[in-house]
Gaussian input, Z-matrix of N, CA and C with variables (Angstrom, degrees):
# hf/3-21g

backbone

0 1
 N
 C     1     B1
 C     2     B2     1     A1
 N     3     B3     2     A2     1     D1
 C     4     B4     3     A3     2     D2
 C     5     B5     4     A4     3     D3
 N     6     B6     5     A5     4     D4
 C     7     B7     6     A6     5     D5
 C     8     B8     7     A7     6     D6
 N     9     B9     8     A8     7     D7
 C    10    B10     9     A9     8     D8
 C    11    B11    10    A10     9     D9
 N    12    B12    11    A11    10    D10
 C    13    B13    12    A12    11    D11
 C    14    B14    13    A13    12    D12
 N    15    B15    14    A14    13    D13
 C    16    B16    15    A15    14    D14
 C    17    B17    16    A16    15    D15
 N    18    B18    17    A17    16    D16
 C    19    B19    18    A18    17    D17
 C    20    B20    19    A19    18    D18
 N    21    B21    20    A20    19    D19
 C    22    B22    21    A21    20    D20
 C    23    B23    22    A22    21    D21
 N    24    B24    23    A23    22    D22
 C    25    B25    24    A24    23    D23
 C    26    B26    25    A25    24    D24
 N    27    B27    26    A26    25    D25
 C    28    B28    27    A27    26    D26
 C    29    B29    28    A28    27    D27
 N    30    B30    29    A29    28    D28
 C    31    B31    30    A30    29    D29
 C    32    B32    31    A31    30    D30
 N    33    B33    32    A32    31    D31
 C    34    B34    33    A33    32    D32
 C    35    B35    34    A34    33    D33
 N    36    B36    35    A35    34    D34
 C    37    B37    36    A36    35    D35
 C    38    B38    37    A37    36    D36
 N    39    B39    38    A38    37    D37
 C    40    B40    39    A39    38    D38
 C    41    B41    40    A40    39    D39
 N    42    B42    41    A41    40    D40
 C    43    B43    42    A42    41    D41
 C    44    B44    43    A43    42    D42
 N    45    B45    44    A44    43    D43
 C    46    B46    45    A45    44    D44
 C    47    B47    46    A46    45    D45
 N    48    B48    47    A47    46    D46
 C    49    B49    48    A48    47    D47
 C    50    B50    49    A49    48    D48
 N    51    B51    50    A50    49    D49
 C    52    B52    51    A51    50    D50
 C    53    B53    52    A52    51    D51
 N    54    B54    53    A53    52    D52
 C    55    B55    54    A54    53    D53
 C    56    B56    55    A55    54    D54
 N    57    B57    56    A56    55    D55
 C    58    B58    57    A57    56    D56
 C    59    B59    58    A58    57    D57
 N    60    B60    59    A59    58    D58
 C    61    B61    60    A60    59    D59
 C    62    B62    61    A61    60    D60
 N    63    B63    62    A62    61    D61
 C    64    B64    63    A63    62    D62
 C    65    B65    64    A64    63    D63
 N    66    B66    65    A65    64    D64
 C    67    B67    66    A66    65    D65
 C    68    B68    67    A67    66    D66
 N    69    B69    68    A68    67    D67
 C    70    B70    69    A69    68    D68
 C    71    B71    70    A70    69    D69
 N    72    B72    71    A71    70    D70
 C    73    B73    72    A72    71    D71
 C    74    B74    73    A73    72    D72
 N    75    B75    74    A74    73    D73
 C    76    B76    75    A75    74    D74
 C    77    B77    76    A76    75    D75
 N    78    B78    77    A77    76    D76
 C    79    B79    78    A78    77    D77
 C    80    B80    79    A79    78    D78
 N    81    B81    80    A80    79    D79
 C    82    B82    81    A81    80    D80
 C    83    B83    82    A82    81    D81
 N    84    B84    83    A83    82    D82
 C    85    B85    84    A84    83    D83
 C    86    B86    85    A85    84    D84
 N    87    B87    86    A86    85    D85
 C    88    B88    87    A87    86    D86
 C    89    B89    88    A88    87    D87
 N    90    B90    89    A89    88    D88
 C    91    B91    90    A90    89    D89
 C    92    B92    91    A91    90    D90
 N    93    B93    92    A92    91    D91
 C    94    B94    93    A93    92    D92
 C    95    B95    94    A94    93    D93
 N    96    B96    95    A95    94    D94
 C    97    B97    96    A96    95    D95
 C    98    B98    97    A97    96    D96
 N    99    B99    98    A98    97    D97
 C   100   B100    99    A99    98    D98
 C   101   B101   100   A100    99    D99
 N   102   B102   101   A101   100   D100
 C   103   B103   102   A102   101   D101
 C   104   B104   103   A103   102   D102
 N   105   B105   104   A104   103   D103
 C   106   B106   105   A105   104   D104
 C   107   B107   106   A106   105   D105
 N   108   B108   107   A107   106   D106
 C   109   B109   108   A108   107   D107
 C   110   B110   109   A109   108   D108
 N   111   B111   110   A110   109   D109
 C   112   B112   111   A111   110   D110
 C   113   B113   112   A112   111   D111
 N   114   B114   113   A113   112   D112
 C   115   B115   114   A114   113   D113
 C   116   B116   115   A115   114   D114
 N   117   B117   116   A116   115   D115
 C   118   B118   117   A117   116   D116
 C   119   B119   118   A118   117   D117
 N   120   B120   119   A119   118   D118
 C   121   B121   120   A120   119   D119
 C   122   B122   121   A121   120   D120
 N   123   B123   122   A122   121   D121
 C   124   B124   123   A123   122   D122
 C   125   B125   124   A124   123   D123
 N   126   B126   125   A125   124   D124
 C   127   B127   126   A126   125   D125
 C   128   B128   127   A127   126   D126
 N   129   B129   128   A128   127   D127
 C   130   B130   129   A129   128   D128
 C   131   B131   130   A130   129   D129
 N   132   B132   131   A131   130   D130
 C   133   B133   132   A132   131   D131
 C   134   B134   133   A133   132   D132
 N   135   B135   134   A134   133   D133
 C   136   B136   135   A135   134   D134
 C   137   B137   136   A136   135   D135
 N   138   B138   137   A137   136   D136
 C   139   B139   138   A138   137   D137
 C   140   B140   139   A139   138   D138
 N   141   B141   140   A140   139   D139
 C   142   B142   141   A141   140   D140
 C   143   B143   142   A142   141   D141
 N   144   B144   143   A143   142   D142
 C   145   B145   144   A144   143   D143
 C   146   B146   145   A145   144   D144
 N   147   B147   146   A146   145   D145
 C   148   B148   147   A147   146   D146
 C   149   B149   148   A148   147   D147
 N   150   B150   149   A149   148   D148
 C   151   B151   150   A150   149   D149
 C   152   B152   151   A151   150   D150
 N   153   B153   152   A152   151   D151
 C   154   B154   153   A153   152   D152
 C   155   B155   154   A154   153   D153
 N   156   B156   155   A155   154   D154
 C   157   B157   156   A156   155   D155
 C   158   B158   157   A157   156   D156
 N   159   B159   158   A158   157   D157
 C   160   B160   159   A159   158   D158
 C   161   B161   160   A160   159   D159
 N   162   B162   161   A161   160   D160
 C   163   B163   162   A162   161   D161
 C   164   B164   163   A163   162   D162
 N   165   B165   164   A164   163   D163
 C   166   B166   165   A165   164   D164
 C   167   B167   166   A166   165   D165
 N   168   B168   167   A167   166   D166
 C   169   B169   168   A168   167   D167
 C   170   B170   169   A169   168   D168
 N   171   B171   170   A170   169   D169
 C   172   B172   171   A171   170   D170
 C   173   B173   172   A172   171   D171
 N   174   B174   173   A173   172   D172
 C   175   B175   174   A174   173   D173
 C   176   B176   175   A175   174   D174
 N   177   B177   176   A176   175   D175
 C   178   B178   177   A177   176   D176
 C   179   B179   178   A178   177   D177
 N   180   B180   179   A179   178   D178
 C   181   B181   180   A180   179   D179
 C   182   B182   181   A181   180   D180
 N   183   B183   182   A182   181   D181
 C   184   B184   183   A183   182   D182
 C   185   B185   184   A184   183   D183
 N   186   B186   185   A185   184   D184
 C   187   B187   186   A186   185   D185
 C   188   B188   187   A187   186   D186
 N   189   B189   188   A188   187   D187
 C   190   B190   189   A189   188   D188
 C   191   B191   190   A190   189   D189
 N   192   B192   191   A191   190   D190
 C   193   B193   192   A192   191   D191
 C   194   B194   193   A193   192   D192
 N   195   B195   194   A194   193   D193
 C   196   B196   195   A195   194   D194
 C   197   B197   196   A196   195   D195
 N   198   B198   197   A197   196   D196
 C   199   B199   198   A198   197   D197
 C   200   B200   199   A199   198   D198
 N   201   B201   200   A200   199   D199
 C   202   B202   201   A201   200   D200
 C   203   B203   202   A202   201   D201
 N   204   B204   203   A203   202   D202
 C   205   B205   204   A204   203   D203
 C   206   B206   205   A205   204   D204
 N   207   B207   206   A206   205   D205
 C   208   B208   207   A207   206   D206
 C   209   B209   208   A208   207   D207
 N   210   B210   209   A209   208   D208
 C   211   B211   210   A210   209   D209
 C   212   B212   211   A211   210   D210
 N   213   B213   212   A212   211   D211
 C   214   B214   213   A213   212   D212
 C   215   B215   214   A214   213   D213
 N   216   B216   215   A215   214   D214
 C   217   B217   216   A216   215   D215
 C   218   B218   217   A217   216   D216
 N   219   B219   218   A218   217   D217
 C   220   B220   219   A219   218   D218
 C   221   B221   220   A220   219   D219
 N   222   B222   221   A221   220   D220
 C   223   B223   222   A222   221   D221
 C   224   B224   223   A223   222   D222
 N   225   B225   224   A224   223   D223
 C   226   B226   225   A225   224   D224
 C   227   B227   226   A226   225   D225

   B1=1.4444
   B2=1.5245
   B3=1.3014
   B4=1.4671
   B5=1.5253
   B6=1.3123
   B7=1.4585
   B8=1.5242
   B9=1.3153
   B10=1.4578
   B11=1.5152
   B12=1.3201
   B13=1.4529
   B14=1.5205
   B15=1.3121
   B16=1.4578
   B17=1.5265
   B18=1.3204
   B19=1.4667
   B20=1.5297
   B21=1.3207
   B22=1.4661
   B23=1.5185
   B24=1.3287
   B25=1.4589
   B26=1.5251
   B27=1.3311
   B28=1.4654
   B29=1.5231
   B30=1.3190
   B31=1.4624
   B32=1.5257
   B33=1.3141
   B34=1.4595
   B35=1.5275
   B36=1.3159
   B37=1.4690
   B38=1.5244
   B39=1.3228
   B40=1.4654
   B41=1.5293
   B42=1.3221
   B43=1.4648
   B44=1.5221
   B45=1.3262
   B46=1.4624
   B47=1.5240
   B48=1.3264
   B49=1.4615
   B50=1.5310
   B51=1.3307
   B52=1.4606
   B53=1.5274
   B54=1.3370
   B55=1.4515
   B56=1.5090
   B57=1.3097
   B58=1.4604
   B59=1.5301
   B60=1.3195
   B61=1.4732
   B62=1.5317
   B63=1.3253
   B64=1.4630
   B65=1.5209
   B66=1.3311
   B67=1.4672
   B68=1.5262
   B69=1.3265
   B70=1.4660
   B71=1.5248
   B72=1.3250
   B73=1.4696
   B74=1.5205
   B75=1.3252
   B76=1.4590
   B77=1.5250
   B78=1.3250
   B79=1.4624
   B80=1.5293
   B81=1.3231
   B82=1.4667
   B83=1.5278
   B84=1.3362
   B85=1.4653
   B86=1.5228
   B87=1.3376
   B88=1.4586
   B89=1.5179
   B90=1.3195
   B91=1.4621
   B92=1.5244
   B93=1.3271
   B94=1.4606
   B95=1.5278
   B96=1.3220
   B97=1.4592
   B98=1.5285
   B99=1.3100
   B100=1.4705
   B101=1.5321
   B102=1.3163
   B103=1.4652
   B104=1.5302
   B105=1.3292
   B106=1.4670
   B107=1.5306
   B108=1.3268
   B109=1.4701
   B110=1.5151
   B111=1.3280
   B112=1.4681
   B113=1.5240
   B114=1.3397
   B115=1.4619
   B116=1.5243
   B117=1.3200
   B118=1.4579
   B119=1.5261
   B120=1.3305
   B121=1.4716
   B122=1.5205
   B123=1.3457
   B124=1.4640
   B125=1.5262
   B126=1.3292
   B127=1.4621
   B128=1.5299
   B129=1.3275
   B130=1.4631
   B131=1.5259
   B132=1.3216
   B133=1.4703
   B134=1.5334
   B135=1.3322
   B136=1.4648
   B137=1.5300
   B138=1.3330
   B139=1.4562
   B140=1.5167
   B141=1.3151
   B142=1.4703
   B143=1.5175
   B144=1.3391
   B145=1.4618
   B146=1.5119
   B147=1.3186
   B148=1.4618
   B149=1.5250
   B150=1.3282
   B151=1.4590
   B152=1.5336
   B153=1.3220
   B154=1.4629
   B155=1.5161
   B156=1.3225
   B157=1.4649
   B158=1.5293
   B159=1.3141
   B160=1.4607
   B161=1.5252
   B162=1.3158
   B163=1.4690
   B164=1.5300
   B165=1.3159
   B166=1.4706
   B167=1.5305
   B168=1.3355
   B169=1.4668
   B170=1.5244
   B171=1.3195
   B172=1.4598
   B173=1.5273
   B174=1.3253
   B175=1.4744
   B176=1.5147
   B177=1.3244
   B178=1.4606
   B179=1.5162
   B180=1.3270
   B181=1.4538
   B182=1.5146
   B183=1.3256
   B184=1.4519
   B185=1.5261
   B186=1.3210
   B187=1.4685
   B188=1.5342
   B189=1.2944
   B190=1.4655
   B191=1.5195
   B192=1.3184
   B193=1.4522
   B194=1.5225
   B195=1.2927
   B196=1.4518
   B197=1.5139
   B198=1.2723
   B199=1.4586
   B200=1.5211
   B201=1.3192
   B202=1.4572
   B203=1.5155
   B204=1.3281
   B205=1.4582
   B206=1.5214
   B207=1.3140
   B208=1.4528
   B209=1.5301
   B210=1.3095
   B211=1.4491
   B212=1.5159
   B213=1.3012
   B214=1.4576
   B215=1.5229
   B216=1.3026
   B217=1.4710
   B218=1.5248
   B219=1.3323
   B220=1.4685
   B221=1.5264
   B222=1.3273
   B223=1.4612
   B224=1.5252
   B225=1.3154
   B226=1.4617
   B227=1.4658
   A1=108.35
   A2=117.54
   A3=119.67
   A4=111.73
   A5=115.66
   A6=120.96
   A7=108.93
   A8=115.99
   A9=121.95
   A10=108.03
   A11=116.45
   A12=121.15
   A13=111.93
   A14=115.06
   A15=121.50
   A16=111.46
   A17=117.80
   A18=120.72
   A19=111.01
   A20=117.68
   A21=121.21
   A22=110.41
   A23=116.63
   A24=120.26
   A25=110.74
   A26=116.45
   A27=120.45
   A28=110.88
   A29=116.50
   A30=120.77
   A31=110.14
   A32=117.28
   A33=121.33
   A34=111.38
   A35=117.11
   A36=120.89
   A37=110.61
   A38=117.15
   A39=120.42
   A40=110.81
   A41=117.01
   A42=119.37
   A43=110.99
   A44=116.87
   A45=120.09
   A46=110.84
   A47=117.48
   A48=121.24
   A49=111.25
   A50=116.61
   A51=121.16
   A52=112.32
   A53=117.12
   A54=121.30
   A55=115.60
   A56=118.19
   A57=121.76
   A58=109.41
   A59=118.30
   A60=120.34
   A61=111.65
   A62=115.03
   A63=120.48
   A64=112.61
   A65=117.49
   A66=119.96
   A67=111.14
   A68=116.73
   A69=120.67
   A70=111.16
   A71=116.50
   A72=120.33
   A73=109.93
   A74=117.01
   A75=121.42
   A76=111.17
   A77=117.17
   A78=120.28
   A79=111.35
   A80=117.39
   A81=121.48
   A82=111.97
   A83=116.57
   A84=120.51
   A85=114.42
   A86=116.99
   A87=120.12
   A88=113.38
   A89=117.73
   A90=122.29
   A91=108.75
   A92=117.02
   A93=120.93
   A94=110.53
   A95=115.22
   A96=119.76
   A97=111.43
   A98=117.22
   A99=121.11
   A100=110.45
   A101=115.67
   A102=120.06
   A103=111.02
   A104=117.73
   A105=120.83
   A106=109.64
   A107=116.23
   A108=119.89
   A109=111.96
   A110=116.13
   A111=120.20
   A112=111.36
   A113=116.89
   A114=120.34
   A115=110.71
   A116=116.45
   A117=120.86
   A118=110.90
   A119=117.02
   A120=120.72
   A121=110.90
   A122=116.58
   A123=120.20
   A124=111.34
   A125=116.53
   A126=120.28
   A127=110.53
   A128=117.00
   A129=121.33
   A130=110.04
   A131=116.76
   A132=121.34
   A133=110.80
   A134=116.52
   A135=120.99
   A136=112.57
   A137=117.38
   A138=120.53
   A139=116.76
   A140=118.22
   A141=119.97
   A142=110.63
   A143=114.86
   A144=121.92
   A145=107.71
   A146=117.67
   A147=121.82
   A148=113.14
   A149=118.37
   A150=120.24
   A151=112.40
   A152=117.50
   A153=122.88
   A154=110.38
   A155=115.10
   A156=121.71
   A157=108.18
   A158=116.46
   A159=121.59
   A160=108.64
   A161=116.65
   A162=122.32
   A163=110.67
   A164=115.38
   A165=120.79
   A166=111.18
   A167=116.48
   A168=120.30
   A169=112.33
   A170=117.91
   A171=120.56
   A172=111.69
   A173=117.91
   A174=122.10
   A175=113.17
   A176=117.30
   A177=119.84
   A178=111.74
   A179=115.28
   A180=122.09
   A181=110.26
   A182=114.84
   A183=120.07
   A184=108.15
   A185=117.41
   A186=118.35
   A187=109.75
   A188=115.75
   A189=120.61
   A190=109.96
   A191=115.36
   A192=120.88
   A193=109.74
   A194=114.64
   A195=119.46
   A196=111.81
   A197=113.88
   A198=120.65
   A199=110.27
   A200=115.45
   A201=119.87
   A202=109.27
   A203=114.96
   A204=119.59
   A205=109.66
   A206=114.18
   A207=119.80
   A208=108.00
   A209=115.35
   A210=119.85
   A211=107.99
   A212=115.25
   A213=120.44
   A214=108.51
   A215=117.99
   A216=119.62
   A217=112.84
   A218=117.46
   A219=120.52
   A220=111.92
   A221=116.70
   A222=120.82
   A223=112.27
   A224=117.96
   A225=120.94
   A226=112.12
   D1=133.19
   D2=-179.60
   D3=-70.05
   D4=156.25
   D5=178.21
   D6=-95.49
   D7=133.45
   D8=176.52
   D9=-114.70
   D10=135.06
   D11=-179.83
   D12=-64.09
   D13=163.40
   D14=-177.95
   D15=-58.99
   D16=-41.71
   D17=-178.77
   D18=-64.54
   D19=-39.06
   D20=179.55
   D21=-67.32
   D22=-42.25
   D23=178.33
   D24=-63.97
   D25=-42.03
   D26=178.92
   D27=-63.74
   D28=-40.88
   D29=178.84
   D30=-59.93
   D31=-44.35
   D32=-179.32
   D33=-63.35
   D34=-42.89
   D35=-179.05
   D36=-65.48
   D37=-45.32
   D38=-179.31
   D39=-66.41
   D40=-42.11
   D41=178.18
   D42=-59.94
   D43=-41.71
   D44=179.26
   D45=-66.79
   D46=-39.98
   D47=178.90
   D48=-63.65
   D49=-28.72
   D50=178.39
   D51=-83.62
   D52=-1.47
   D53=176.22
   D54=92.92
   D55=12.92
   D56=178.48
   D57=-67.44
   D58=134.63
   D59=178.70
   D60=-60.47
   D61=147.57
   D62=-178.00
   D63=-58.55
   D64=-39.60
   D65=-179.80
   D66=-60.13
   D67=-40.49
   D68=179.72
   D69=-66.72
   D70=-39.96
   D71=178.73
   D72=-64.50
   D73=-42.07
   D74=178.70
   D75=-62.45
   D76=-40.51
   D77=179.16
   D78=-64.90
   D79=-38.74
   D80=-177.66
   D81=-75.98
   D82=-44.47
   D83=-172.20
   D84=-99.33
   D85=-25.44
   D86=-175.08
   D87=84.01
   D88=2.91
   D89=179.98
   D90=-86.91
   D91=136.17
   D92=-178.99
   D93=-66.98
   D94=157.06
   D95=-178.44
   D96=-62.96
   D97=-37.33
   D98=178.16
   D99=-63.17
   D100=-43.21
   D101=-178.83
   D102=-67.48
   D103=-35.15
   D104=177.59
   D105=-61.47
   D106=-43.82
   D107=177.27
   D108=-60.98
   D109=-40.95
   D110=178.36
   D111=-65.13
   D112=-39.44
   D113=178.53
   D114=-63.40
   D115=-42.50
   D116=179.86
   D117=-64.34
   D118=-42.89
   D119=177.65
   D120=-61.94
   D121=-41.57
   D122=-179.51
   D123=-65.13
   D124=-40.96
   D125=179.66
   D126=-62.77
   D127=-43.96
   D128=179.12
   D129=-65.67
   D130=-42.03
   D131=178.60
   D132=-60.99
   D133=-33.83
   D134=-179.74
   D135=-87.62
   D136=11.83
   D137=170.80
   D138=103.04
   D139=5.83
   D140=-178.49
   D141=-85.43
   D142=142.02
   D143=171.29
   D144=-123.54
   D145=152.01
   D146=-173.85
   D147=-62.09
   D148=-21.43
   D149=179.50
   D150=-96.62
   D151=10.80
   D152=177.66
   D153=-109.71
   D154=169.52
   D155=173.90
   D156=-74.26
   D157=137.70
   D158=177.89
   D159=-85.91
   D160=118.60
   D161=-177.97
   D162=-103.91
   D163=161.46
   D164=177.58
   D165=-54.91
   D166=-39.33
   D167=-177.41
   D168=-63.51
   D169=-24.57
   D170=179.16
   D171=-71.29
   D172=-24.31
   D173=-177.25
   D174=-116.66
   D175=15.91
   D176=-175.51
   D177=-60.17
   D178=148.34
   D179=178.55
   D180=-74.78
   D181=153.22
   D182=172.64
   D183=-73.44
   D184=155.24
   D185=174.44
   D186=-61.04
   D187=139.60
   D188=-179.56
   D189=-83.51
   D190=138.85
   D191=179.30
   D192=-82.26
   D193=159.69
   D194=176.08
   D195=127.34
   D196=174.34
   D197=-178.64
   D198=-72.31
   D199=134.61
   D200=176.51
   D201=-76.88
   D202=144.86
   D203=-179.39
   D204=-75.20
   D205=136.46
   D206=178.16
   D207=-99.01
   D208=133.21
   D209=175.39
   D210=-98.48
   D211=118.04
   D212=179.92
   D213=-108.98
   D214=163.28
   D215=178.49
   D216=-56.19
   D217=-27.97
   D218=178.93
   D219=-66.49
   D220=-31.39
   D221=-176.71
   D222=-84.97
   D223=-20.94
   D224=-177.76
   D225=-77.23

C-alpha cells in the first residue's frame, strides 16, 4: 500500500466531510475510495467530529511492526 503524507490524508478526510464524492477525492489525492473510508473511521475513532478542527492526532499512524533498529558503536 502506498504511503500518503499527513496533509494528503487530511485533505481527503475534510473533502469527504464536506460531501465531496469519493471519485473526485480519489482524482485529487490519489487515495483509493476504500482507504478514504478507513481514514475517516480512524479520525472519528481518534476523537474527531466533522464540526471540529482536524488535528494531527486524529490521523496519526499506527505503530509499525517489526524489529527495532539497534544502534551500536560501529554505526555511530
